[in-house]
N, C-alpha and C positions, 0 to 999 in steps of 0.2 A: 600919291605921292607926299600932297602936302596933308592932307587928311590924316594920313599915317605919322606925320611930323608933330602934326599938332596933337594927335593924343600922346606922343612920347614923351610930349616938352612940359606935361605937368610933373613927369618924372625926374626932368633936369631939376628941380629944385629940390631934391633929396641930397642929403649931406651924404658923403661916401660911407660911413658906418650905417647909413641908413640902408643903401642901394645893397653894402656889402649884409648885410642881415639879410633883406630880402631874396640875395642870390645865394646864402649860406643857406635859408631855411629850405631852399629848393634842393639844394647838393646834399642835407643833411639825412632828409629824410632818405633818397636812395641807401647811405650807406649805413644808414641806421635800420636799413631791411636787409641791406647785406650781413651787416655785424648779426642783426638778430638768425639770419639764417645759419651763419659761420655758428654761432654760438646752440643753435637747434642742432646742428649735425654733431658738435662736438658731444654734447649729450647726449644723444641718439647712439655715438660710437661708445659711451662710457657705460650707457645701459646695456647695449648689445654687445658689447666685445668687451665689457667688463663686469658689471654684476652680474647677466645672465651667465655666461662663463664661468662665472667664480661660485656663482649658485650651480652651475651643471658639474662642476667637481666635487661639489657637496655632495650633493646626489648620488654620484657616481662612486663616492665611498663608503655609502650606505650599499651600494649595491656586490662592493668588495667581497663583505666577510659573508654575502648570500651564496655569494659562485665560489669562494675555498668550501666552503663547507659541504654546498650539494655537491662539490668534484667529492669529496670526501666520503660523504653517503652514499655516494654510486658505487664507488669504489671497495667500501664493506660490504654494501647488500651484495654485490655482485661476486664476492668472494665467499659470504655466507652463503650464496644459492648454489655457490661451487663446491666448498666444502663440509656445511652443516657444522660448523664451529661455532659452538654455543656462546665460548669467549667474548666474542662478536656482538652479542646481543645487547652488552651493557654499555657498549659506548658507542653502539647506534642509538641509544635511548637518548643518552646523553647530547648526539651529535644531532638528533629531532628536536632536541629542547633550542640548542645554540641557534637551528633555523628557523625556529621558531619566534625566538628572541630578536635575529637577522630581522624578520618580516616586519616585528613592532617598530624596530628603526627606520627600516622602509616606511612603513606608515605616516610616521612621525615626519620623514624628508618629505615625501608623499603631499601631504596637508598644506605645505609652505608653498612647492614649487610647482606640484602637480597641473594643478591649471593652467599655470607659462607653458610645462613642459606635455601637454597633453598625453600624460603617463599614466592618469590614475586608471582609465580601464586596462591596460595592460599588468597595473600592481594586482587588481583584482582580479583579473585571470589566471596569474600565478599564484595568489593565494589559494583560488579552488586547487589550480593542480597539483600542488605542495598536497594539500588536505587529501586529494585523490590517491596520490603516490604515499602521502605517510601513510592511509589507512590499508593499503597493500601490504603495506611493511614487508615481511621475511614471506610472503606467499608467493609473490611471482618468483619465476625462473630463473636463470642467468641473463638469456637473452633476454625476455622483456624488462627483464629489471633493467640492464641497461639500454635499451633504446628509449624507455620512457625517460629515464635521466639525462639521456640525449638528448631527448625533444626538449626537456625541462629545462638542462641549460644552454640549448638553443633560442630557447624563451627571453631567458635572464638577456642572451649577449645582444638580442632582437630591442628590449628594454634601453640595453647600454648605448645601443646605435640611435634609439629612440631620444632619447635624453642629449646624443649628442650632438643631433640634427638641430632637434628647437632650442638648445642653449648656445645654439651658434659657434661651440667648440669647433664644429666640421668646419667654421668658413672662416677660419680664425685668420687676423689679415699680418702677421707679425711673426717673421721667420722663426725665432727662439720658440713661442708662445703654439703654434704650427704643429711643428717636429716635437715638441711636448707631447701634446694633443697628439699626436700621434702615436706615441708611446704608450699613452694612458690609457686613449680611448681604444685603439685599435691593435699593437699590437700584441701589448703584455696579455688582456683576454684572451687573445686568439692563442696564445704561445701556451698561457693554462688549461686552454681547451685541447690543445695536440699532449701538452703534458700528463692530463689526464686520459687520455685516452690511451697515450702508450705502455700507463698501467696496466690494461685490461688484459694485457698480452700477457700478464703471471701472474696470475690468483692463486691464493691458497698458500700451502706450503709444497707445490709438487715440487721434487729433484727431478732432473734427468728429463727436461720435458722436451717434448721436440715439436716446433712448429710449423705449420702446412707452409706449401709455397707460398697460398693464396694469404696468410697470416704474416709469412716473411714479407709479401710486398708489400699489404698496408701497413708493415712497421717501417720499411725503409721509404715508403712514401711520408709517414709521419715523421720519422726523424730528418728526410728532405727538407719538410716542411718547417720542423724545429730549427735548422740550421739556417734557410733562408730567415725567417722571423729575427733568430738572434742578428743576424747580418745586419737587418733593414734596421732592427732596433739600433744597434749601432750607428749606422748611418745617422740614424736620424739627430743622438742625442749627438753626436758630433758636429751637425750642420746648428742645433741649438745653441751649444754652447759656444759655436764660432760667431752665431748673429745672437749672444746674450749681451747686449749693453752696460746692464749692470754686471756681470759678471760673477753672477752671485751662483749659476744654477752650477758651474764644475765642481768649484770645491765641496757642495752640497750634495753632486748626483754621483760623480767619478767613483767614489770607493764603494757605495754600495751598487753601483752595477758593476762594477768588478767582481764583487762578492756572487753578483748573482750569474754575471757570463764564465767564471770558473764550475758553479754547480751544474751549472745546464749543460757547460762544456764534459763536464766528469761525468753527466748521466747520459750524452750522447755517446762519447766513448765506452761506456760501459754497454749500451745497446749495440754497439756497433761491433766491439770486438768477443762479449759474452751473448751474447743471444741472436744478431743474426748472420757473425762470420762462421759461427761451428754449427756443426748438424744437430746438434741436441744443445739445448742451453744449460751454460756452464758457471751459472753464477747463481748461489743459493738465495733463497727467497728472502732469506732478514736483509742478505746486500744489497740484493733489488730493491726493496721498499725503503731502506734507509736512505739509498743514492736518490732513487726519484722522488721519495720526500723532501730530502732536504732542497732538489731543482725547485719542487713546486713552490715550498714553502719562500727560499729566495726571489723566486719571483713575484709574490704577493709581498716582502720585505722591500723589494725594491718598488715593489707599486706606490708601498705607504710611505716611502720617500717622494716617488715621484711626482705623486698630486700634489702635496702641498708644495712641492717645486714649481708648477705650472700657475697652483694657485697662487703663488707668491709673485709670479710675473704678472697676473693677469692684475693685482693688488697695486703695483709698479706702474701699470698701465693704466687703471682708474686714479692713480694721484697724479700721475704725468700729466692724463687729457683734463683732469679737474683742472691742476695749475695752467693749463693751455689756455683755458677758459678765462678765468680770473687775469691770466696775460692780455689775453685779446682784447678783452673789454678794457681793461687797462689801457693798452696801445692805442685802442681805434679812438677812446674816448681824451685821450691824448693828440693823440693828430689832428682830430675835429677841435680842441680849443685852439691848439697852436696854427695852425690856418686857419681860422676865426679871426686873430690877430693878426699873424702876417696879412693874411688877405685886406685887413679892417684897415693896412696899411699901405698896398702895393696896389691895391685893385681899383679900376676906376668905373666909370658908368657904361658898361656895356651887357646892361640889361637885356636888349632888344636882339643884338646880336646872340646871346647866349641863349637867349628862350627859341631861338629860329635855329640851332642847334640841339637842342634837348628835345625840340618838336621832334626835328626828323630824326635825330637819335632811335628816339621812341619807336618814329614809322620803321628805320632798319629795324630795330630789334623785333617788332610785330611781323617783319617779313615784307616789309614794301622796300626792294633796295632799288627800284626807281626816282628816289627823292632825291634831290638834288638843291644847293646851298646858292643863292644869286646876289652878290651888293656890288653899289659904285663906289664902295670906297677903296683906299689904296693901303691901309694900314693893316696890323698884323693879322686881323679881325677876316680881312680878306683871306691871307695865308692859310689859317685856320679853317675857313670853309672851302677852300680851293684841295687843301690837304682832307678835308670828308668829303667830296665829290669824288675823288679818286681813291678812297677808302670805299664807298658806297659802289664807286665801278665795279672797281676788283671783287668786293662781295659779290657782285652781282652776276660778276663774270664768275666766277667760283661757284655759286650756288647752281648757273645752269649747267659748269660741266661737273659738279656733282650730283645734279640732279639726273645728267644723260647716263654718265658713269653706274650710277645704284640703277637705273632701268636697267641697263645693260646687264647688270649684276645679277639681278633677279630672274634675267631670263637665260643668264648660263645657270642657274642653280636650278630653274623648274626645267631646263633641256636634259642637266644631268642628272636630274631625277627622271626624265623617260627614260632616256638614253639605258638607264640602271634596270629596266623593265624587260628589254631586246635582246633576245640570245640567238637571233640568226645574223651572223655574220654580215651579209651581204644588204639586211634591211637595216641595220643598225647603222652601217656606212652610208646607206644610199639616206637616210632616215639625217643624220650627223649634218651632212653637206646642204642636203634640202634646209632643214632648221634651221642653219646657222646664216646661209644665205636671206631665207626669207626673214629674220626675226634681227639682223643686223644690216639690212637691204644694200649687202655686199655685190660688186658687178660677176663675181664668178667665186665658185668653193668646189675644190677637189680635197683626194685624200690619195698619200701614195702611202703602199707599204711595200716592205723590204721584202725578197722575198725569200726562198729558206736559204740559198747561198748566200745570202745574203752579200749579195753582187749589184744588185739594181731595185729602184726605185719604182715599182711598177703602179700604172694609175687602177686604182680599187671603185674609186665612185668619184662621179661629178654631177655640178647641177649644169641643167641646160642640155641643149643638142651637143655642146660642145665638149661634156664632160662624156654623154653618152656616146660620142662618135672616138673620145679619146680611150674608152672603156675597152669599145669594141674590138679596138684596131690595137690593144695590150700596149700604148704608150707606155713609155719607161724610159728610164736615166738611169746611167750607174752613178753607182755611190762614189766613184773616184771623178765623177765629172770636174771637169775645171771650171766652164761655164755653165755653173746652174744654182741658184739659190735653193733650190729645195733641197739639192746633194751637200751641198755647204751647211744646211743648218741640220740634215739628219749624221754629217760626219761630225761638225762637234758640238750635236746636243745643248744648241742655244739659237735664240729665236732669231732671226736674220730678217730687217725691215729695212725698205728702202724707199723713201721717198717717191724719188722719179726713175723709174727702171731703167728708162732709155739712156741715162747719162749713167749709169752702173755699169763696170766691165765683165763681170761675174754674171749680168743674168742671159739667161736665152731665151729669146723670144718663140713663143708660140701662134702660126699664120690662126689657128682657133681663135685666138684670141687676142684681136687687135687694137683692139681698146683699152689694152690695160697700162695703166701709168704707176701708180703703187701697187704695192707685191710684200704679203707679210707670209713669210715659211716658218710654220712654228710646230718644231720635231714633236710626235706623239713617245714620251716614254714609260717606260714600265717599273714599277718596282723600285727600293732604295737604292740599289744600283744604277737610277738611271740608263736601263739598255732600250735602245731606240726601236722603236717596231715600225714606226710609219712617220710622215711629215700630214702634218697639215696647213694647204697651200689658199691663200686668201688674196684676190686679187681689187683693186679698184680703179677705177676709168677716170678718177681724179689725181693728183700730185699732191701729196701729202695726208694723206687720205688716214690714215693710221697715227698713232699714237703710243708712249707706252703704258696707256692705262689700256687700250684695245690688247695690247702682245701680253699683258699680265693676265688678262678675261680670259684671251683663246687659249693661251698656253693654262692656265688655271683646267680650261673645257677639255682642251688635248689628255691631261693628266686624267679625266674622268672617262676621255675615249680610249687612252688604253686602258685601265681598268675594264671596262665594257667589251674590247674587246679582246682581252683572255679570257673572261667569262664566255663572251661567245665562242671561243676556240675551244676552251673547256667543255664547254655542253655538247658541242658539237663531236666532242671525241666521247665522251658519254653516251651521247647516242648513239655513236658508231659502236661503242662496245656493248652497249643494252642488245642492241639490234644483232649482233655476232653472238652475246650471250644466247638468245633466242632462236637462232638459228640454227647452234649447235643443242639446245633441249631441244626444239623439233627434229631434229637429225635423231638426236638419240632416240627417242621417243617414236621414231619412224621406225627405226633399224629395232627395236626393240620389240616394238609390238607387228613387225613384218618377220619375226624369227617365226620356226615352224615350231618350236614349242609352245610357243601363244597360241595357243587351239583356240577356234573361234567358237561362237555358240551363237544358238537364234531361237527364239521363244517363241510362239503362237495363241495368242489369246483370243477367245471367237467365245459370242454369246450366245446361247441356244436358240435353234430358228433363224440364226441372222443366214443370210444368201454367201455361198459359197466366194471365195477373192479370187478374181482369176489372174493370174501368171502376169496380163498385161498389165493391170492394175500394179501387184507387188512389184513388179522390178521399173515399172516411170517412178512409182514413187519412193522406190531404194534411189533411184537415181537422183531426183530431186533432194532428198535429203542429203543425200553425200556432197550435193552442190548448194548448201546453204551456211549458213553460221548462225541461224538461230530457228527456232518453230517458226514455222508458216503454213498460212492454210490454203492448200491449193484444190481444183476440180477435176478430176479425171471422169471418163467417158470412153468404157472399152464399146462401147455395142450394144451390150445388154444392161448392162449397172451403170449408175453413176455414183462416183464415190467423193463424198466430203472430208477430203481426208488432209489430217494434221501431221506433217512430216518435220522430223527435225533430227539434228547431227550429233553424232556421242563424239563431244571434243574433250583431246588432253594435250594442254599446253600448246595448245594451237595445231596440234593435229586430229585430224577425225580420223576415230577409230570405230564407229558403226552408226547403225541408225535408229533411228523410230517411227515407226509408222503406226498412226493412228485414223481408222477409216468408218464414215456413219454411208452406210450404202443407201443411195435414193432420199436423201433428206428433204424434208418437207419443203424446203427455200433457201436457198442458197446464198448464203454469209452467216447463217442464224446458229451454226452447229455450236462454233466457239468463239468467245472473247477473249481482250487481251489479257484477261485474269488466269483464264487459263491457258495461256499461251505462257506465261509467266509461271504457272505454277509446273509446267511441262519440263521449262527450261532450268526450273531451279532442281528439280527432280534428277534431269538428266545431266548437271552438275555432279549431284552426290552421285551418282551410277558412275560418272567418268573418273571420279576421283576412288571411288569405293575398287574399282576396278585395274587402276592403276596401283593400288594400294595391294590388291592382289594380287598382280603381276609381280610388283618390286618383294611381296614376301612368297611369290613361288620361286622366283629368281634366288632370295637369299634362302629359302629351304634348299633349293639343286646345290646353291655351293658351298650349305655346310654338311649334305649328304657328300658330295665329293671329298670336301676335306677329311669328313669322318674318316671316309673308305679309304684315304690315301694315310690316316694315321696308323689306323688299326693296321692293314697291309705290314705299314714300316714298323711300328711294333713289334708285328711277327718276324718281321729279316731282322730285325734286332737280335730275338734271341735265338737267332742259327747260332750252332756252336762251330761249324763247319763250314767250308764253300759247298760242301754238297747238298748240307741241309739249307743254305743259303740259295740255290737252285731249286730246291725242290721245293722246299715255301713260295718263291718266288712265281714257279710256274703254275704250282697249284692253285693260288688266291687270285694269280691270272685271268684264269681258264671259269673258276668257281665265280670270280664277278663279273666278267666279261661275256659270260654265258656261251662258252665254245668248249666240244669235246678234248680238241686237241691242242694242249701245250707245248712247242718246244723250246727250251732256252739255252744256250751255251757259251762257254767263255773259253778263249783262246782260240788260234787256229790251227786245227787238226783235217786230215783228210778221211779218214777211217770213218764210214760206217757209224753212225750214232746209237743205228741199234743195239752192237754187240753191248755197249757198254750202260744200256740205257737199264737196265735191272738192278746191277747194284750200285752206279751212280760215283764211282771209288776212283776212278782210275785218268778220266779224261778232262776232269771240273766241268762236266755237261750234264743239263737232268732233261728227263723227257716227262711230261704227266702224260697216258693217253687215257 
């Protein structure tokens, strides 16, 4: 202590302003660093969210004409391919010249900003694609022309998206400029693309055009998306107007947008009333082309106003941030000067305590929360040190709690990811309770699920012997049970947390868990409607073991468990449905191949000079072939010959419909006749045989059905040709007798008791007929 005082003594000779100068230098340096960081941050914001975005809007405007002219070119080439109207050639040539000029303008802009936006490669690819499309010219048919143009337009829109991403437009931080970016970068190009697609449905000068159901479906989908985009554009503009602090957007954009909105609504109404709803198209081509062109042109005219509007916002931002830079620098400098002169009057010689405080602050900033300050003085310095120690203590406690919470949060994340891969409900629930107990080191964990009637909560999984016993006994709690934290959580859909269950009135004790003191029941809810499907119940053997952070973590985990349970149940239903489908298919195949009309066949191939195949070997091999599910090699000895045989079933849809036998009599050495490659070959061939046999059976079944229907149709046609009742009966009796191959056919209408033979010759009086 004496040595310390001795070292401090020389500084006591300094005047106050000298001491302040020293202290001021110590404090000015970090302030300067902070000021530098602030100014650097502002400069970065000006570059990224000012100039970069302004350059992006300039780049996008160069793509505006290219997109419009390409859509017009697509429409004209498509019409020419369908109508072969030579009057379109001059217009196409002029349009191609415009597109070439658009590429020149795009190249100029790309030379300025292509490196920043990483767009040069895409521009080069677009040029090459246009060259190929231009060379193809009018040689393409309508479908190919439309497809190639659609791909080219999609690549232009990809370039628009690339520029939007790399120029920070997509990340704009302010609401007015963000929603204006949404209109300029996303909504308008998409609307223009959709408009161009709808025009293809009425090419050329056709009148009375009829759209196919598929074409109508496509057109309905496109108009729906156009309506959605128009509504989204309206909302984005409204939001931009509301948050535009300068107030320059609404006067500039409201009227152009209204014109664009009216033109698009007029076109959509035309499509709905005269193209989609009628059975045939009721609009003349000239009217359709005029209205659609007006809508498309209005979208580009609105773009021509919206893009500068966005740029004006960005320029105002640049100006504002630049002014803020200057203001911040001036303000900081003023504060430093004022503080210097005020401190020169007021400060005392407190260098040593301040040095201690600065050093301790740096240690805390570096992460050392254990540092503390001590002094034997009784003045204000002591109060500062005590306050600093309290702050460090609070930071240390907070750091410890944050670290523990972060660790548990990471555990919940990993556990949720693992649970999403489990599709068996029992395995899923067991994994949940065991993982939660192990990772969080809880005393006990179990899960209740609501039964189908939603009357009881039944234990579905639990940890340790207690959990296994409760599950085995079917332990359950009524949903309306008054003394149950689990039932209370299920009814309310809220986490129920009790620090000491022994003092809680609603606690229901469990003899299998005698050491429980703290309990938390977390509802497992599914979907936005919050339907409770179960409860995750965790227990601890200490008082006040849980906090709100634990409740939030376990609630998040319970939500993931709900999704996993839903997925597992859905998977089980799908598996059950698939099993039923397979069973139905096998039953159908078994019935089909078991019918008498499906005649079996057997074929024997035998090399010349080969020994005769005994009935014992044949029947034994057949029996074993039908018992297998794939080709196998067996050895059979009937007392005279030893057969190394390859047997295999012929299977269709899991049902065995035949068998194959390959026999090698008296092989030189067992196991050397066939290898795995041979077995694979046989299996592949039998699979083809099975498929072909099934196809032939289905063909034969279809042919028989067709023959049956043909016979019915032929007889029906002859019956309808009958001029009177006797002729009808005579035709029916004769045709049935001939078709069914019988010698006598008797057909009678009415209820008469006289012998039929007396009237059989003329068939005029009785209303009955006989063919012998």
